[in-house]
N, C-alpha and C positions, 0 to 999 in steps of 0.2 A: 941568560935569563929569558923566559918565553916572552914573545911580543904580546903586549896587553891588548892591542887592537889590530884587527885584520879586516880586509875588505868584506868578508862574510858577516862581520859584526856591524856593518854600516847600512843605514837606510837613508835614501835621499829623496826629499820632496814627496813623501808618501802620506796617505791618510791612514793613520793607525787607530782611529776611533776618536771619540769626542770626550774622553775622560782620562785622568791619570792612570787609573787602574788598567784600562785597555792598553795604553802605551806601555806601561810597565810589564804587563803580561806578554805583550808581543816581544819586547826586548829580552825578557827572561827566556822566551822560547828560542830566540836566536843564540843566546849564550849556551843553552842546552844543546841546540843543533850543532853548535861548533865544538861540542865535546868538552865543554868547560864546566858543565853542571850535570849532576846525575839525574835530576828531574826538574821539570818546568814548574810543577805545582808548589814544591817546597821552596824554591827560589822566589817565585812570585809571592807566596804567602809572607815570607820574611821581608821582602822588599816593600810590599804594600803596607804591612804592619808598621814599618819604619815611616812610610809616607803619612800614615794616619796620625802618628805622633806629632810630627812637625812637617808642614808642607815644604817641599824642596825647591820650589820656584824662587829665583833671585832676580833682581833688577837686570834689565837688558834683554828680556825674552829668552831666558835660559832656565833650565831645570836640571837638577842633578840627583835623581833618585839613586839611592845607594843602600847597601846592607852588607852585613856579614852573614853568611849562611852555611849550614852544614851541607847543603846541596851543591855548593860550589867546590869543584875539584881543582880549579886553576883560575887565578885572578884574571878578570876580563873587563874590558870596556866595550859597551855597545852604544853606538851613537845613532840618533835619528834626527834628520832635518824635516820637520813636520809641515804638512800642507793639507788641511788647515791647522792653525795653532791650537794648543790645548792649554787650559788654565791649570797651572800647578801651584796656585796660591800666591804668586808674586804680586806686590802692590801695584806694579805698573802694567799689569796685563798678562795675557797668556804667553806661552813659550813656543818658539819654533825650533830651538836647539835643545836637544835632550841627550844628556850623557848618563847612561846607566852603569854604575860602578858596582861590580859584584866581586866580593872578596871572601875567601874561605875563612872559617872560624879561626884557623891557625895561620893566617897569612904572615909571611916573613917581613921583616922590617924594610927590606929593599923595595918590595912590591908596594908596601904601604906608603913609603916615601914618594914613589912615583905617582900613585893614585892621588896623594895629597898635592903633589906639584901640578898635576893636571887641573885639579879643582882651583888652584890659585891662578893658573893661566886663564881660566874662563872669565875672570873679572877684568882682563885686559882687552880693551876695545879693538885693538888691531888684530888680536888673535881671533876674536869672535867674528869680526868683519871678514877675515880670510875664510873662516868656516862657511859663512853664508855665501861667499862668492865662489867657493870650490865647485867645479863642474863634474867631478867624478869621485868615486869611492877611494880610488888610489890617492887622489889629492888630499882627501880628508885624513887618510892614514898617515900620509907624509907630514901633514901639518901637526898632527898629534904627536907623532914620533919626534918631530923636531922640538916641540915644546918640552917633551920628556927628556930629550937628550942634552939640551942646553944645560950648562952648569947653573945650579940654583943661585939666585942673587942672595947676597948676604942678608939674612933676615935680621930685623932689628933686635929680636930677642936673643939671637945667637952671636951678635957682633961683639967684639971686644969693647970693653967699656973704657972710654977715655973721657976725662973731663974736658968740656969745650973751653976754648980760649975765652978769656974774659971779654965781655963786650959791654957797650954802654947800657943795653937793655937785653938781658939774656932771655931767651924764649922760655915759655912755660914748659914744664916737664911733666909728662904723664906716663904711667905704666898701665898695662892691661894684661888680662888673662882671658884666653878664649878656650872653650871646651864644649863639645857636644857628645851625646851618648855613644855614637859610633866612632867618632874621632878620625874620620877619613876626609870629609869634604868641608863641612861648615866650620870646623875649628880653624882651618887654615885660610879659608876665604874671609871669614870675619877678621882675622888678624891682618891680612893684606888690605882689606877695605878700610880698617881703622887707621893703619899706617898711612895710606894714601890720603885719607881725609885730614889727618893731622898735618901732613906735609903741606897741603893746600892752605891750611890755617896758620902755617908757620909755627907749629908746635912740635917739640921733640917727644915722640911717642915710641916706647919700646914694649914689645909684646912677648908674653910667654904662652906658647901653644901647648896645651896639655892634651895631645892627641895620641892616636894609636901608633904613629911612627916615632914615638919618643918625645920627651920634653927636656929642654935645657932650662933650668931655673934661672930667673933673672938675678943678676948680680946684686947682692945686698946693698952695695953702694948706690946702685941705680934706684932701687926702691926707696932708700933713705932720702935721696935727692928729689924724689917725685913730689909734685904738688897735689896729685890726686890719682886714683886708680879706677880703671874700668874693668868690671867683670862681665864679659859677654859669654855666659855659660848656661848650659842646661843641666849640669851636674855640679856636685860640690867641688869647690876649688881646693886642690891639694896644697897644703902648706899655707892656709889662709892667714895664720897668725903672723906671717912675715909682713903683712900689710897693716898691722894693727895701728889704729889711730889715724890712718889716711882717709880723707874724704873719698867716698865711693859712689859710683854709679853702677847699679846692678840691673841686668836685663838678659833676656834669652839670647842665645848665640845668633839667631837669625836676624835680630835687630842690628847686630854689628855689621851684617851684610846689607840690610835694607836701609838703615839710617845711620851710617857711621859718622857723618858730619854732625848730626844732632847729638850723638853720644859724646863726641869730642867737646862740643860747645857746652853740654850739660856738665861735663867733668871740669872744664875751665871755670864755669860758674860756681861749682861746688868748692873748688880750690880757694875761692875768696869769700865763701859763706861760712861764718862761724857756727851756724846752726845746721850745716849740712850733715847728712848721715855719714858716720865713719865706721870703718872696719873695727870691730870690737876688740878690747883687750881680754875680756873673759866672758863667760856665758851669760851671767845676769845682765851685763851691759848690752850684750847682743840682743837680748830679749827687749830691753828698753828701746834700743835703736829700731828694732823691727816694729815694735808697737807704734812708734812715731811714724814710721814709713807706711804702715798698713792702715791708711786712713779709713778705708771702707769696712774694716773688720769690726763687728760689734761684739758685745760680751758673749753672746750665745755662740758665735764661731770660735772664740777663744776657749770657752769651756769645752766645746766639742773636741777641739784639737787636743786639749790636755787630757780629757777622759780617754780618747782613742789611743793616745800614746801610752797611758797607764795600762790599759787593757792589753795592748799589743805586747808590751814587755812582761806582763803578768802570765800570759798564755803558756810560754815554755815551762814555767814552774808547775803550772796546773796540769798541762798535758802529760809531762813526764811523771809527775807525782801521782796523778789519777790512774794512769796505766799501771804503775807499780803497785798501788793499792789494790787494783782489780786482780793483778797477778797474785798478790798476797792472799786475797780471798779465795782465788781459784785453787791454790796449793794448800793453804792452811785452814780453809773454812771460815765461817763467820765468827767463830770464837777466837780467831787470831787477834781481834782487837783487845781482848782481855789479857792475853799471855805474851804478846809480841815483845814487850820491853824485857820481860824476864828471860825469854828464850834467847834473844840476841846477846844479852849480857852474860848469861850463865852457860850457854852451849856453844859448840863449834862443830866443825866437820869431824873431829875426833871424839866428840861427846854429844851425840845427836839426842834431841829431846824425844819424848813420847810422840809417836807419829812419824819418826824417821826423817829422812832427808827432805821430803816434801814439806813437812811442818816447819823445819828449820829455814829452808829457803823462803817459804811463805812469810815467816816472821821477818826475815831480813828484807824482802821486797816491800812488805807492808810498812816497816819502819822507815825505810828510805823514802817511800812515797809520802808517808805522813809528814816527815821532816820537810820534804819539798813543798808539800801543800801548806805547811806552816808559813811559807814565804808569800802566800797569796796576797794577803792584805798589806804587809809591808812593801812588797814589790809594786802593788797597785798604787799605793800612796807615794812611794818614792819616785816612781816615774811620772805620775801626774805632776809632782813638784818639779821634776826635771823638765817637763815640757814647758813649764812656766818660767823657771829661773835658771835653766841649764844645769851644769854640774854642781854649782853651789847649793842647789835645792835637793839633791839626791839624799844626803845624810839626814837633814831634818824631816824629809818626807818619809824615809824608812822608819825613823824613830817615831813619828806621829802615827804611822801605820801599825807599828808594834804596840803602841799604847792602845790603839783602837782594838787590836786583837786581844790584848790583856784584859780590857774592860768589857769584852763581849759585844763590842759595837759592830764587829764584822765588816761586811762589804760596804755598807753605808758609812760607817765610821772611817774606813780607809779612804773613801772618796773625799769626805769632809776634811780629814787630816791632811791629805795630799794637797788639796786646794789651799788650805790655810798655810801649810809649810811653804808651798811654792810662792804664793803672793807675798808672804812675809819676807822670804829670801829675796824676792824680786825687788821689794821696796828697799831693803837694806843694801842690796847691791847697787842701787841707784844713788846712794849717798855720795856726796862729794867729800873725799878724804885726802889728807896729805899724801904726797907721792910715796913717802917711806912706808905708809900703811897699806898701800894698794896690794902688795904681794901677799899680805896676810888675810885680806878680805875673803877671797873665795875658798881658802883652805882652813881658816880658823874662825874668823869673826862671823861670817854669814852663817855657817853651819851651827855655831854655838848659839848665837842669838835667836836664830829661827827655830832651832830645836826647843830652846827654853820657852819661847812664846807659843808656838803651835802645840807642842806636847802639853804645856801647862794649861792651855785652854781646853784640850781634850780631857785632861784629868779633872780640872776644877769645874768646868762649865758644860761641855758638850758630850763627853763620853757617856755619862749616865743616861740622859734622855735618849740618845741614839741607840744604846744598848737595849733600852726598854722597847723602842720601836722594833728593833731587830728580833727580839724575843717574841713579841706579839705577832710579827709577820711569819716567823717560823711556825708558831703554834697554829696560826690560821691555815697555812699551807698544809701542815701535817694532818689537819682535820678535813681537808677537802676530799670528798668522794662523790661518785655519781655525776649528776649534771653539772655541778660547780667545777669539778675537775675537768670535764669536757670543755667548759667555757674557758678555763685557764689554758687548756691546750690550744684552743682556737686563737686566743690572744697571743700566745707565744709563737705559734706558727706564723701569724701575720707579721709579727715583729721580725722574725728571722728572715722573711722574704721581702720585707719592705724596702731595704736598701742594700742587700747583698754584701755584707761585711762592713757596712757603714755604722754610724753611731747607734741607730735603733737596733740593728742586728747585734752589735757588740754589747749593748745594755742587757738584752735578753740572755745572751750567752754568759756574761759575767754574773748575772743573777743566778743562773743555773749552777755554775761551777763554784760560786761562793758558798752555796748550801750543800755541795756534794759531800763534804767530809762529815756532815751531820747525819747522813743516811746510815741505816742499820737494818737488820732483819725485822725489827719491830717498828721502824719508821722508814718506810721506803718512798715516801713522798718526794724527797730530794732526788732520789735516783730516777723516779718517774719524770720529774721536770727535766732532768739531764737527758733522758731518752727522747723526750718530746722535742727539745731544742735541737738535739743532733739530727733526729729524723727529718724535721722540717727544714733544717739548713741543707740537707742533702737533696731536696726536691728540685730547686731551680736549675742547677747544672744538669742533673739527670733529665729533667723535662726538656731543656733546650737541646740536649744531645738526641733525645728520642724524636723531637720535632724535626730535626734536620734529616732524620732517616725516614720519617713518615711522609714528608713533603719537601723534597730537596729543592724544588724550583722556587720556593718562597725564600730561600736563603742564599746569600752570595757565597762564592767559593771560599772566601776568608772565614765566613761564619760556619761553613761545613767543616772546614779544617779545625776550627775552634770546637765544634761539636764532637769531634773525635777525642780531643783531650778532655772534654767535659765529662765523659763517662767515668774516667779515673778520678777526676777532681771531685765529682759528685759522690762517688763511692767512698772517697776518703773524707767526706764532710768538709769540703772547701767550697763554700757558697760563692766565693769570688769567681769560680769557673763560669758563672752565667753573666759576669760583668760585660764582656764584649758584646753579647746579645742586647743587654739592657742599655748599653751606651748608644748602640745603633738605633734602638727602637724602644725607648723606655715606656711609652704610653701603652704598648701592647704586652711587653715582656713582664713588667713589674706587677700589673694586676693579675695576669695569668699565674705568675709564680705565687702570689699571695693566696690566690684561691686554692691552689694545690697544697700549699704549706698549711693553710687553716684546716683542710681535710686531714692531712697527715697528723697534725697536732691533736685534733679531736680523737682520732682513732687510737693513737698511742696511749693517751690518757684513759680512754674508755676501756682498753684492754689491759691496763696496768703494766705496760711495758717498762722495764727499768734499764738503766745503764750506770755501771759503777765507773766507767771510763769517761773522761771529759772530751775526748777527741778520738779520731781514727775511723769513724764511720763503720762500714761493714767489716773492716779488718780487725776490729776489737770484738768480734762476735762472742768470744768467751766471756766478755764482761756484760753481755746483754741478757736480761731476763725476758722470757717469752720471745725468743728470736724470730719465730715464724711470723708473729703479728707485727713485729718491728719491720720485717721485710715487706709484708703485705701492705702495711700503712704507707711506706715509702713508695711502693709501686703504684698504689692507688693515687697518691698525691701527684706523682710524676706524670701519670697518664692524663689526669684531669688538666694539669698545667699545660702539657704538650698539646692536647686537643684544643684547649682554649686559645693558646697563642696562634695555632694554625687558623682557627676560625677568625680571630681578630685580624690576622694578616690578610686573609682572603676577603673578608667582607666589611671590615672597619677601615674606611678610607684607604683602599689598596694603593700600593705604589704604582706610579705611572711609568717609571723608568725600568728598563730591562736590567737583568743582572749582568754581571761582568762577562759571563761566558758567551753571551749573545753577540759580543763584538768579534768580528772575524779577525783572525790573526794568521798571517802567512809567514812562512819561514823561507 
């Protein structure tokens, strides 16, 4: 196996810049110069993106930037002993020892195990002291090779499980799971830090590392005997149900490295606290536990999370169904709405209807799309309820959504029905019931009672008034022409660009797709609204991509790389393509995006542009009416937004720091 570190990958007592990005870029260039990466920029972009998610500085003056990247052709370790130190986000100050771990996307298990072992060695004080005292690159390489060559110590999570001999006062027992998104460094360092802290406290702690080099699950007997569990994770715990009922301390994986002793003490306190948060037995209970733990979350945040969940699960039904309906119109004409049922039931490939194969396929596509769109309101309601009450809320939510659709309450009825079903299921799930009844609660009792109450309220009390509001709203929209239509376009454009895929954006989008099926040749207002929403949502990523081309110096290297991807994302109607820019500079990017979006929305409504497809951007050109003005409107909005953001970056409180490429990097 190839040596992971060589002398050409080591820098000793060098000034590599005053920022993490400068150091990472320099070390990425050394990896590429050593022939272990195909390009510097791709490797740097992946590594710095990982750094921006979670700082890689750890206590003791150490930083471990790392990533998996398609640019890496061979696993590598690049090491720098910095002078001066650079702040990588550790609580105890800047770092002077930096190890850059570069792994290919498809790194083999043996390499991953070695990389993980190095990360674990870095929390040992004698090892880091030797690195600081080393006088040559060769000595550094020898130290690292020695750490990698030693037989790994038996990890607590992998050790055979033996019951300890009885003692007068048996120590407390804890179990833990550590996991990070990359699964190379933080996962294993957090595990070793927690084990060391537990040993100092006289506590028996066993850890399951869910990392890239594989995971060995904790023995069920060990879990059963544990007094509490620690989850130091940035991703979902695999097999979380194994820990059901145990008092739990949950925190990001980096806290397991920075504050392992505090986490151990918190777990010990939870073990003796009857009111401590516990790992749930089933979904509704989990929601109740989370609600108690999330003290700062108010009702508005809870509603926002539920609505976004419902919309995100609804979109695949709408996107696929809407595109199929558009294909049906393309092949079968507008009259397909009147004859589709008859054609698909009475005809086949051997018995084509009048109009031939195109008419038959058009009817089939239209009917599949219409059936898919029929799930719009039930799916919206079902997954709003799911966000509130977990799995026990899905069935009552779908039923309440179906009732809303049956009564003509539409999109608004689906929201109300989903919220009702979710909160009713949540309340029922929090009931204290005998043990013998618990197994029936999530699969029978909660769905049954919540469906009766929520759907009953929709039938008897709420459905009629909401249906009346929906009918009035549809009539008002259908009658909008001229200046009023342009105003609506401006409002929708502002909403689509306000938060780039957030709740305001999703409300505007859900409003458009909810009315899409009501569009026809005689009533094109719903199609115009859909076109307006889609065109305005395409503006922010396209504008940011254009801005990075017009004035490259105003954007960092990472932003310029994001700009390349934003062209395709914008053309596909994925507003989230502008989020990296907005996250870095929201006070300039968001107002500029809203200005361009408002212009695009006004133009599309003014020119009567229509869209029979709910998603796809320019790639569903066949479903766009007045395609030329659709394109012109988007270009106009993107140009205005791009020029505005450039002007704001130049003259509205310009940055005083240089961009990353101004930092010299020698190889």
